[in-house]
C-alpha positions, 0 to 999 in steps of 0.5 A: 707794376702790378702789386707784388710783382718783382722786377728783375730786368730794366732796360735803358734806351737813351739818344746819346752816350752820357744821356743816361749818366746824367739823368739816371745813373744814380737811379741805376745803381740803386737797381743794380745794387737790389740785383736788377739786371739793367741794360742799356741801349744807345740809340746813336753814338753821338758822333756830332759830339765833343766841341774840342774834337779832333778827327772825323765822326767815327773816330768820336763814335769809337771814343763815346761807344767806349766811354759808355761802356766805362760809365757802365760799369761803374754803376753795375751795368754789363749790357751796352747796346748801340743802334748806331743812327745818325746823331743830331739826325734822329727821326722817330721812323718806324725802323727805329721803333722796330729796332728797339722793339726788338731789343725789347723782346730780346731783353723782356723788360719788366721796366724802361727808362726812356727819354720824355717825347715832350718838349719842355719849353721851361729848360730846353737843353732836355728837349734836344730833338734826339732826345725827343725822337728817342723817347717818342720812337721808344714809346711806341716801340713799347706800345703797341709794337713789342707787345703785338705779334702782328707788329714788325712780323719779321720779328717773330717769323725771321728772328724768333722773337715773340711778343713782350710787355713792358708794364712800366716805364719811367719818362726822364725829364717827363713833364709830370714828375711823381717818382724821386728815388733817393740816390744820396748813397749812390751820387759819387757814383753818378758823378764817376759814371759823367766823368767816364765821358771825357770827350764831353766833360771838362769841369768834373768838380764844377759839374758836380757841384752844379748837379748836387744843387739840382738833385737837392732841389729834385728831393724838395720837390719829391718831399725828401728830407733836407740834404738828401739827392734824388733824380725824378722821373714821370711813372706811366703804367702801360697795362 
């Protein structure tokens, strides 16, 4: 971000409901507490999730949309959008780039969080194919699509959505982290947001302990004092 620039609006793009809460909810709570208006965009409805589920994918999608709205409220987010792409079959298509660029032009964020489009060979879980595809489509929607008035011309001609430049992108699970927000004070809200995804999370207490250890390790890597907890990002200027 340019020196002195104020962040008023942020947009978080994630592949599935609950991705934002596992990766970013502590940071989001910091931002909303500071008065930043945050919007969520879920690319899929997570219709393939839930190992113990009953019913079909449409039922699961409805459950997961509701869970994500509940989780968002816990950290102060009131604008949750869904694109409804099929869970487990996501590709960084031109259509997906357009749909993300549309929301960028609608929200006009000064900052975004997106999944890293880079595969992490040390920890496979963050490198789910949907995460990689969502990250690739999102960064292409940021640059060049949303800022180029000639990209997806229907967005301007038919919907009146002018070009918008997002100056700064935070990559969740980026391979070269360079920002470690201290979320010690928002950790409990992060866990509450994760727990809101009841169709996906059963042992909240055990998860909380594991999450605390992981966030403490992040804080140590970021040079924070002992006892602090941090999420980590690779922050990229797109200017």
